[in-house]
C-alpha positions in Angstrom: 298.3 370.4 173.9 302.8 370.5 174.7 304.4 368.9 171.9 305.2 366.4 174.0 302.4 364.7 174.5 300.9 365.7 171.2 302.9 363.4 169.3 302.7 360.0 171.9 298.9 361.2 171.3 299.7 360.8 166.8 302.1 357.8 167.4 298.7 355.7 169.1 296.5 357.0 166.2 298.1 355.2 164.2 299.4 352.4 166.6 295.8 352.1 166.7 295.3 351.5 163.1 297.7 348.8 162.9 295.7 346.9 165.4 292.7 347.4 163.3 294.4 346.2 160.1 293.8 349.7 158.7 297.7 349.6 158.0 298.5 346.1 157.5 301.8 343.8 158.0 304.5 345.1 155.0 303.0 347.8 154.4 303.9 352.0 153.9 302.6 354.0 155.6 301.8 357.3 154.3 304.8 359.8 153.8 306.1 362.3 156.7 304.5 364.7 154.5 301.4 363.1 154.0 300.9 362.0 158.2 301.9 365.6 159.0 297.8 366.5 156.5 296.3 363.9 158.0 296.7 364.8 161.9 297.6 368.6 160.9 300.4 368.7 163.0 304.4 369.5 162.1 306.7 367.0 160.5 309.3 367.3 163.8 306.0 366.0 165.6 305.4 362.6 162.9 309.0 362.0 163.3 308.8 361.6 166.9 305.7 359.4 167.1 307.3 356.9 164.3 310.1 357.0 166.2 308.2 355.5 169.0 306.7 352.9 166.8 309.8 352.1 165.7 311.0 351.4 169.4 307.4 349.6 169.8 308.5 347.4 167.0 305.4 347.9 165.2 307.0 349.7 162.5 310.4 349.6 160.4 312.0 352.4 158.5 313.8 352.7 155.5 316.1 354.7 154.9 315.1 356.7 151.5 312.0 354.4 151.4 309.6 355.6 154.5 308.1 353.5 156.7 307.2 349.6 156.9 304.6 348.2 159.5 306.6 345.3 161.0 305.6 341.9 159.8 304.5 340.0 162.4 306.8 337.1 163.6 305.5 333.7 164.9 308.8 333.5 167.2 307.6 337.3 168.4 306.5 336.0 172.3 308.3 333.2 172.7 311.1 335.5 172.6 309.7 338.3 174.9 308.5 335.5 177.1 312.1 334.1 177.1 313.9 337.8 178.1 311.6 337.8 180.8 312.5 335.0 182.1 315.9 335.6 182.5 315.0 339.4 183.7 313.7 338.0 186.9 315.9 334.3 186.8 313.2 332.2 186.5 313.5 328.1 186.7 312.5 325.4 184.0 310.0 324.6 187.0 308.3 327.8 187.4 308.2 327.7 183.4 306.5 324.1 183.8 304.2 325.7 186.5 302.7 328.2 184.4 302.3 325.6 181.3 300.6 323.9 183.5 297.9 325.6 184.2 297.6 326.9 180.5 297.1 323.7 179.2 294.3 322.7 181.8 292.7 326.0 180.9 292.9 324.6 176.9 291.7 321.1 177.6 288.6 322.4 179.5 288.3 324.9 176.7 288.8 323.0 173.9 286.1 319.9 175.5 283.7 323.1 175.4 284.2 324.6 172.0 286.0 321.8 169.5 284.3 321.5 166.3 284.3 318.3 164.7 286.9 319.7 161.7 289.1 320.1 165.1 288.5 316.7 166.2 288.9 314.7 163.1 292.7 317.0 162.8 293.7 315.5 166.4 293.0 311.8 165.4 294.8 312.2 162.0 297.6 313.5 164.7 297.8 310.5 166.7 297.0 308.4 163.7 300.6 309.7 162.8 302.0 309.0 166.2 300.7 305.9 166.5 303.6 304.9 163.7 307.1 304.0 164.0 308.2 306.8 163.3 311.3 308.9 164.7 312.3 311.0 167.0 312.4 313.9 165.8 308.4 313.6 163.8 307.1 312.5 167.2 307.9 316.2 169.3 307.0 317.7 165.2 303.8 316.0 165.9 303.5 316.2 169.8 303.7 319.8 169.3 300.9 320.2 166.3 298.6 318.0 168.3 298.5 320.7 171.9 298.6 323.6 168.9 295.7 322.1 167.1 294.3 322.0 171.4 294.4 325.5 171.7 293.0 326.4 168.0 290.3 324.1 169.3 289.3 326.6 172.0 288.3 329.3 169.5 290.9 331.5 171.4 294.2 332.5 169.0 295.8 333.8 172.3 296.3 330.3 173.8 297.6 329.6 170.6 300.0 331.6 170.4 300.4 331.2 174.5 300.9 327.2 174.0 303.4 327.4 171.0 305.2 329.9 173.2 305.3 327.8 176.4 305.8 325.1 174.2 309.0 325.4 172.8 310.7 326.8 176.4 309.7 323.5 177.9 308.8 319.8 176.5 310.5 320.4 173.1 313.9 321.1 175.0 312.7 317.7 178.5 312.5 316.0 175.1 315.6 316.6 173.2 317.4 315.5 176.3 315.7 312.6 177.1 316.0 311.1 174.0 319.2 310.2 175.9 317.9 308.8 179.0 316.3 305.1 178.8 312.8 306.5 179.9 312.2 308.4 176.7 310.4 305.3 174.7 308.4 305.3 177.4 308.2 308.8 178.0 306.9 308.8 174.1 304.2 305.9 175.1 302.7 306.8 178.5 302.3 310.4 176.2 300.7 308.9 173.0 298.1 307.6 175.4 297.3 310.8 177.2 296.4 311.6 173.0 293.9 309.5 172.3 292.5 309.6 175.8 292.3 313.6 175.8 290.5 312.6 172.0 287.5 310.2 173.7 287.1 313.0 176.6 286.3 315.8 173.9 284.4 313.5 171.7 281.9 313.1 174.8 282.5 316.8 176.4 283.8 315.0 179.7 285.3 318.5 180.8 286.2 316.4 184.1 287.9 313.8 182.5 289.7 316.1 180.4 291.5 317.8 182.9 292.5 314.8 185.1 294.4 313.3 181.8 295.9 316.6 181.1 297.1 316.8 184.6 298.1 313.8 184.4 300.3 314.5 180.7 301.9 317.7 182.3 303.1 316.1 185.4 304.8 313.4 183.2 307.0 316.1 182.1 307.2 317.5 185.4 308.7 314.2 186.4 311.1 314.0 183.3 312.9 317.6 184.2 313.2 316.7 187.5 314.5 313.4 186.6 317.1 315.4 183.8 317.7 317.7 187.6 318.7 315.0 189.2 320.9 313.7 187.2 323.2 317.4 186.4 321.4 316.4 182.3 319.3 320.4 182.8 
Protein backbone atom coordinates (compact mmCIF):
# COMPACT_ATOMS: atom_id res chain seq x y z
CA UNK A 1 0.00 0.00 0.00
CA UNK A 2 1.31 3.49 -0.87
CA UNK A 3 2.39 5.89 1.86
CA UNK A 4 -0.42 8.30 1.00
CA UNK A 5 -3.13 5.68 1.47
CA UNK A 6 -1.42 4.37 4.57
CA UNK A 7 -1.62 7.58 6.61
CA UNK A 8 -5.27 8.01 5.63
CA UNK A 9 -5.91 4.48 6.85
CA UNK A 10 -4.12 5.11 10.15
CA UNK A 11 -6.03 8.38 10.62
CA UNK A 12 -9.30 6.51 10.06
CA UNK A 13 -8.36 3.82 12.57
CA UNK A 14 -7.60 6.43 15.23
CA UNK A 15 -10.81 8.33 14.39
CA UNK A 16 -12.81 5.12 14.80
CA UNK A 17 -11.33 4.65 18.26
CA UNK A 18 -12.24 8.23 19.16
CA UNK A 19 -15.82 7.75 17.99
CA UNK A 20 -16.05 4.45 19.87
CA UNK A 21 -14.87 6.11 23.08
CA UNK A 22 -11.68 4.08 23.28
CA UNK A 23 -9.87 7.41 23.26
CA UNK A 24 -12.00 9.74 25.40
CA UNK A 25 -12.48 13.51 25.25
CA UNK A 26 -9.56 15.37 26.79
CA UNK A 27 -7.42 12.23 26.90
CA UNK A 28 -3.87 12.29 25.60
CA UNK A 29 -3.20 10.06 22.62
CA UNK A 30 -0.33 7.55 22.84
CA UNK A 31 3.01 9.05 21.85
CA UNK A 32 4.20 9.04 18.23
CA UNK A 33 6.58 6.20 19.11
CA UNK A 34 3.77 4.14 20.63
CA UNK A 35 1.47 4.81 17.68
CA UNK A 36 4.28 3.88 15.30
CA UNK A 37 4.64 0.52 17.02
CA UNK A 38 0.90 -0.08 17.35
CA UNK A 39 0.22 0.55 13.65
CA UNK A 40 3.55 -0.79 12.38
CA UNK A 41 4.27 2.29 10.29
CA UNK A 42 6.90 4.99 10.15
CA UNK A 43 6.82 8.05 12.38
CA UNK A 44 6.27 10.22 9.29
CA UNK A 45 3.05 8.31 8.51
CA UNK A 46 1.85 8.88 12.09
CA UNK A 47 2.60 12.59 11.87
CA UNK A 48 0.64 12.87 8.61
CA UNK A 49 -2.25 10.95 10.15
CA UNK A 50 -2.26 13.26 13.17
CA UNK A 51 -2.30 16.27 10.85
CA UNK A 52 -5.47 14.93 9.22
CA UNK A 53 -7.10 14.41 12.62
CA UNK A 54 -6.12 17.90 13.73
CA UNK A 55 -7.57 19.45 10.56
CA UNK A 56 -10.82 17.58 11.25
CA UNK A 57 -10.90 19.11 14.71
CA UNK A 58 -10.66 15.72 16.42
CA UNK A 59 -7.38 16.35 18.20
CA UNK A 60 -5.36 19.27 19.50
CA UNK A 61 -1.59 19.08 19.24
CA UNK A 62 0.23 20.79 22.11
CA UNK A 63 3.92 21.42 21.38
CA UNK A 64 6.14 19.44 23.70
CA UNK A 65 3.16 17.66 25.28
CA UNK A 66 1.57 15.58 22.53
CA UNK A 67 -1.87 15.15 20.95
CA UNK A 68 -5.10 15.36 22.93
CA UNK A 69 -8.64 14.37 21.99
CA UNK A 70 -10.66 17.53 21.44
CA UNK A 71 -13.50 18.08 23.86
CA UNK A 72 -16.77 18.42 21.98
CA UNK A 73 -18.31 21.86 22.33
CA UNK A 74 -22.10 22.16 22.51
CA UNK A 75 -21.88 25.12 20.13
CA UNK A 76 -19.84 23.31 17.49
CA UNK A 77 -22.83 22.16 15.40
CA UNK A 78 -24.41 25.61 15.54
CA UNK A 79 -21.19 27.32 14.50
CA UNK A 80 -20.76 24.90 11.58
CA UNK A 81 -24.38 25.35 10.45
CA UNK A 82 -24.01 29.11 10.59
CA UNK A 83 -20.95 28.91 8.33
CA UNK A 84 -22.80 26.69 5.83
CA UNK A 85 -25.84 28.97 5.88
CA UNK A 86 -23.65 32.00 5.33
CA UNK A 87 -21.82 30.29 2.47
CA UNK A 88 -25.05 29.56 0.61
CA UNK A 89 -26.62 32.92 1.48
CA UNK A 90 -29.62 31.25 3.12
CA UNK A 91 -32.38 33.48 4.46
CA UNK A 92 -33.94 33.36 7.91
CA UNK A 93 -37.04 31.98 6.19
CA UNK A 94 -34.96 29.07 4.89
CA UNK A 95 -33.74 28.36 8.39
CA UNK A 96 -37.23 28.64 9.85
CA UNK A 97 -38.58 26.25 7.19
CA UNK A 98 -36.08 23.56 8.23
CA UNK A 99 -36.81 24.13 11.91
CA UNK A 100 -40.55 23.81 11.19
CA UNK A 101 -40.02 20.33 9.76
CA UNK A 102 -37.55 19.40 12.50
CA UNK A 103 -39.87 20.38 15.36
CA UNK A 104 -42.78 18.60 13.67
CA UNK A 105 -40.78 15.38 13.58
CA UNK A 106 -39.60 15.90 17.16
CA UNK A 107 -43.12 16.24 18.58
CA UNK A 108 -44.29 13.24 16.57
CA UNK A 109 -41.59 11.07 18.16
CA UNK A 110 -41.95 12.68 21.59
CA UNK A 111 -45.63 11.72 21.73
CA UNK A 112 -44.68 8.11 21.04
CA UNK A 113 -41.57 7.86 23.21
CA UNK A 114 -41.75 10.40 26.04
CA UNK A 115 -41.47 8.79 29.47
CA UNK A 116 -43.12 10.00 32.67
CA UNK A 117 -39.94 11.82 33.74
CA UNK A 118 -39.90 13.75 30.44
CA UNK A 119 -43.53 14.79 30.92
CA UNK A 120 -42.95 15.91 34.51
CA UNK A 121 -39.93 17.96 33.41
CA UNK A 122 -42.02 19.66 30.71
CA UNK A 123 -44.73 20.48 33.27
CA UNK A 124 -42.16 21.86 35.69
CA UNK A 125 -40.78 24.17 32.99
CA UNK A 126 -44.25 25.37 32.01
CA UNK A 127 -45.17 26.05 35.63
CA UNK A 128 -42.12 28.29 35.89
CA UNK A 129 -43.10 30.06 32.67
CA UNK A 130 -46.59 30.72 34.03
CA UNK A 131 -45.10 32.94 36.72
CA UNK A 132 -44.43 36.65 36.32
CA UNK A 133 -40.90 36.34 34.96
CA UNK A 134 -38.60 38.52 32.89
CA UNK A 135 -38.32 38.24 29.14
CA UNK A 136 -34.82 36.76 29.40
CA UNK A 137 -36.08 34.12 31.84
CA UNK A 138 -38.92 33.27 29.48
CA UNK A 139 -36.42 32.81 26.64
CA UNK A 140 -34.21 30.54 28.73
CA UNK A 141 -37.15 28.39 29.80
CA UNK A 142 -38.55 28.27 26.27
CA UNK A 143 -35.25 26.87 25.04
CA UNK A 144 -35.27 24.38 27.93
CA UNK A 145 -38.80 23.30 26.99
CA UNK A 146 -37.88 22.58 23.37
CA UNK A 147 -34.66 20.80 24.37
CA UNK A 148 -36.66 18.64 26.77
CA UNK A 149 -39.08 17.81 23.96
CA UNK A 150 -36.10 16.80 21.84
CA UNK A 151 -34.76 14.64 24.68
CA UNK A 152 -38.18 13.00 24.88
CA UNK A 153 -37.57 11.43 21.47
CA UNK A 154 -34.85 9.34 23.19
CA UNK A 155 -32.57 10.25 20.25
CA UNK A 156 -29.69 12.59 21.24
CA UNK A 157 -29.23 13.81 17.66
CA UNK A 158 -32.56 15.63 17.80
CA UNK A 159 -31.43 17.38 20.98
CA UNK A 160 -28.32 18.71 19.23
CA UNK A 161 -30.23 19.85 16.13
CA UNK A 162 -33.04 21.54 18.04
CA UNK A 163 -30.53 23.42 20.17
CA UNK A 164 -28.73 24.66 17.05
CA UNK A 165 -31.81 25.74 15.12
CA UNK A 166 -33.32 27.38 18.18
CA UNK A 167 -30.18 29.47 18.53
CA UNK A 168 -30.40 30.53 14.88
CA UNK A 169 -34.09 31.43 14.81
CA UNK A 170 -36.27 31.72 17.87
CA UNK A 171 -33.82 33.27 20.29
CA UNK A 172 -32.86 36.05 17.88
CA UNK A 173 -36.46 36.60 16.85
CA UNK A 174 -37.65 36.85 20.44
CA UNK A 175 -34.97 39.39 21.31
CA UNK A 176 -35.96 41.53 18.35
CA UNK A 177 -39.66 41.08 19.05
CA UNK A 178 -38.96 42.48 22.48
CA UNK A 179 -39.13 45.87 20.81
CA UNK A 180 -42.55 45.33 19.22
CA UNK A 181 -45.96 45.87 20.84
CA UNK A 182 -47.01 42.31 20.09
CA UNK A 183 -44.32 40.64 22.18
CA UNK A 184 -46.42 39.89 25.27
CA UNK A 185 -49.15 38.49 23.05
CA UNK A 186 -46.61 36.19 21.39
CA UNK A 187 -45.45 34.97 24.79
CA UNK A 188 -49.02 34.20 25.85
CA UNK A 189 -49.76 32.27 22.68
CA UNK A 190 -46.48 30.36 22.91
CA UNK A 191 -47.21 29.36 26.49
CA UNK A 192 -50.70 28.20 25.54
CA UNK A 193 -49.11 26.01 22.87
CA UNK A 194 -46.67 24.56 25.40
CA UNK A 195 -49.44 23.30 27.66
CA UNK A 196 -51.39 21.93 24.70
CA UNK A 197 -48.32 20.02 23.58
CA UNK A 198 -47.95 18.47 27.02
CA UNK A 199 -51.60 17.39 27.03
CA UNK A 200 -51.17 15.86 23.58
CA UNK A 201 -48.14 13.89 24.78
CA UNK A 202 -50.01 12.67 27.85
CA UNK A 203 -52.92 11.45 25.71
CA UNK A 204 -50.53 10.11 23.04
CA UNK A 205 -52.44 12.11 20.43
CA UNK A 206 -49.94 12.41 17.58
CA UNK A 207 -52.23 14.22 15.16
CA UNK A 208 -53.19 16.85 17.72
CA UNK A 209 -49.59 17.36 18.79
CA UNK A 210 -48.45 17.91 15.21
CA UNK A 211 -51.18 20.51 14.57
CA UNK A 212 -50.26 22.41 17.76
CA UNK A 213 -46.55 22.35 16.94
CA UNK A 214 -47.22 23.60 13.42
CA UNK A 215 -49.28 26.47 14.86
CA UNK A 216 -46.42 27.11 17.27
CA UNK A 217 -43.89 27.30 14.46
CA UNK A 218 -46.21 29.45 12.34
CA UNK A 219 -46.36 31.91 15.22
CA UNK A 220 -42.65 32.60 14.88
CA UNK A 221 -42.87 32.61 11.11
CA UNK A 222 -45.40 35.42 11.40
CA UNK A 223 -43.07 37.31 13.72
CA UNK A 224 -40.26 37.03 11.20
CA UNK A 225 -42.53 38.40 8.47
CA UNK A 226 -43.56 41.28 10.73
CA UNK A 227 -40.00 42.16 11.59
CA UNK A 228 -38.98 42.09 7.94
CA UNK A 229 -41.92 44.26 6.90
CA UNK A 230 -40.93 46.78 9.58
CA UNK A 231 -37.31 46.50 8.37
CA UNK A 232 -36.13 45.43 11.83
CA UNK A 233 -34.29 42.51 10.21
